[in-house]
N, C-alpha and C positions, 0 to 999 in steps of 0.2 A: 504494500499500499504505500509506504513512505517513498519508495522508488519512483512511483507514478507520479509524484508531485515534485520530483527534485528539479525539473526543468520548466517550472511553470510558477508565475508570480500572480498574486491576486491582490488588488488594491480596493479598500473600503473606505468610507468617509461617514462621519457622524455630523450632521449639520448643526446640532445644538443651538437652534434658535438665532443663527447668524442672520443679519440684516441682509436685505435683498443685494445691496451693493457688494458686500463681501463674499455673499454666495455666488453673485455674477462673477466675481473674480476667479473663483474656484472653478465655475464651469467653463470659463474661458481657458482656464489651465488645462482642464481635462481634454477640450478640443485641440489645444496646442499640442499636447503630449500625445494625442490620439492613442489612448489606451481606455480599455474597458473599466469601469468603476462601478461598484454598488454603493449606493448612497443612502443611508438610514435617515429617515425624515423624523423632524420633532413637531413640525407645525405646518399649517396652511400657508402657502405663498403662491403668487402667480407664476413663480418660476418653476413650479411643478410641471406647467404646461411644457416649457422648454425641455426639462428633464425627460419628459415621457417621449418627446419627438427625437430625442438624441439616441442613435443606435448604440452609442458608447456606454450609455446610463441605464442601469436598472435600479429599482427602488426597493428598499426594505423599511421597517418600523423601528423606532427608538423610542420607546415608551419610558416615561419619567415617574418612577414609583417613589421619589424621594419625598413628595408631599404626604405619602402615606406613612412614611417612616417618621416624620417629624411632626405628624399630628395635624397637618394645616390642610387636610382635605377629608371631605366625607365620603369620597369614592372608595369602591374596593378595587383590588388589582385587575379584576376582569374589566370593570368599567374604563380603566385606564386604557388597558389594550384595545377594547372595542372603539374607543374615541380616536385614537391614532390610525387604527385600521380602516375607519370610515373615511379618513383622508387618503389612505393609500390602499385601496381595497385589494389591489393586484399583488400585494406584497406576499412573498412566501418565505422571507427570512426576517429575523429580528436580532437587534442587539440592545438591551436595556440601558439606559442612562446611568453611569455609575456602576454598569455590570450587575445590577441588582438581580438576583437569581433565587430561584427555588423550584422544587417539584411542581408546586401548584401553578407557578407562572408558566413553566414548560407544558403542563397539560392545558392550561388555557391557551397557549400559543397554538398547540396543535388542533385544539377544538375549533379555532378561529382561522384555520387555513395556513398557519406557518408550519413550514416543514425543516428549517434549519435555524439555528441560533449560533451567535458569536459572543457569548457572554465569558468566554474562557480565555483570558490573558495569561499567557506564559512568556515572559520576556526571553529574548534571544540570549542573554546572558546566562540563564538557567543551564543552557546545554542540553535540554530536554528535547528529544525528537517529538514532533506532533502530527498527529493524524485524525482526521474526522472519525466520529464513532456514532453508533445509533443508541440513544437513549430509550429506556423502557416506555417513555411516554410517545414515542414514535418520532420525536425530533432528533434530526441529525446534529450533533454538536461539532462545531468547526473551531478549533483553537486558534488564535493568532499571536504573533510573537513581537510585534512593534506597534507602539502607540505614541503619537508624536509628543503629547504632553508628559505621559510617563517617562519617556526617555530622558526628559530634562533632569530626572532624579537619579539616572543610572550612574554609579560611581565609575564604571568602567565602560565608556561608551564605545561600542563597536561601531564601525563605518558602514555607510550603506552598502559597499561593496562587498563586505564581509557577511552582511544579512543576505544578500542575494546569492553569492557564491558558495556558502556555506553547504557541505555535503550531509551533514548530521541533524538538521533542523526539520527534515520532513516538509510538511506543506507551508509555503510562505505566504502568509496573509499579513498585509500591513494595514494600519489605520491611521486616518488624518483627520483634522478638523479645519473647516474653512477659515476660522479666525486664527489659527496658527499658520495656516498657509498664507493668509494675508499678510500677517506679522512676520513670518519667517522666524517663528518662536525657536530660540536655541536655549533659553533659560526661563524658568517659571516667573521670575521677577517681571520680565517684559510683559508677560501676559496679564499678571497682577497689576501693574500700573496702568496698563491699557483697558482693563476690564471695566471701568466705569463708562467708557466711551464705546462699547461694543455695538451700539446702535448707531453710531456716527462715524461713517468711513473716512469723512474728512478729518476729524479729530484723530482717528487711529492712525493715519498716515504719519503722524509725528513719532510714532513708536515702532515703525518698521525697522527691522534689521536688514541692513543692506548687504551684508556678507553673502557673496553667490556661492560659497562653498559650506556654509555652516547655518542650520536651521532647519525648520520643518519643510519649508519650500524647496530649500536646497537639497535636503535629504530625499525627498520625492524625485525630484529631477535626476539626482544621481542614481538612484534605484533604477529608474526608467532607462538611463543612459547604459549603465552597466548590464541590465537585463537584455537589452536589445543588441549590445555589442557581442554579448555571449550566447546568442541564439535562444534565449528564453522565450517562451510563449506567455501571454497574459490571459487570464480567464476571469470570471465572475463567480463569487462564492455559492450563489443559489444554483449554478449548474452542476456542483459537485454530487 
């Protein structure tokens, strides 16, 4: 199973309520790089029409269960899933915001037409080979090994090229966020400083990291360049 994924790269993105200008920047980047991407949706936006028309993009759901945990919502977990599924009825894959996970959530995912989830983040630095597997709920669980914001906390950061070319990691699934691609985030302090302006793309420009080789945007571009140079193929996780 691991060998079957050794020459393929999968790119995913969680939009995390990005404003339309920031999200447009990400969609333009996808078209520039000409790679297939699975985008996990958090909210209604007119840009969903553009995404649905783009053959490079498929859509999943990104439900937010945090209000249930902190007691600020009177909904239950199933209602949260139903609400976002109504926005993206075609979705067959999911990743929860904050990777909130439980058997009950997986069972609800499956009952509502979800067939795979990506709530299992195992960083590349762990050295653990990864492969999808079927949960008894019927959901296919797909682990992933790179997350742009989590990468900021890595003590021993490995290069994009190492992520792509490693022969031990099994399936290679990367995850990015439009806000971090826009900022080219290389340290979490940059994001924290910019966070108050997340809905104002003009103000956000003052916080952009201009280093072409270091940061989330640079990381994605280097992953794509390396993969193409070494003959890797690109896929979408929901097709696994």
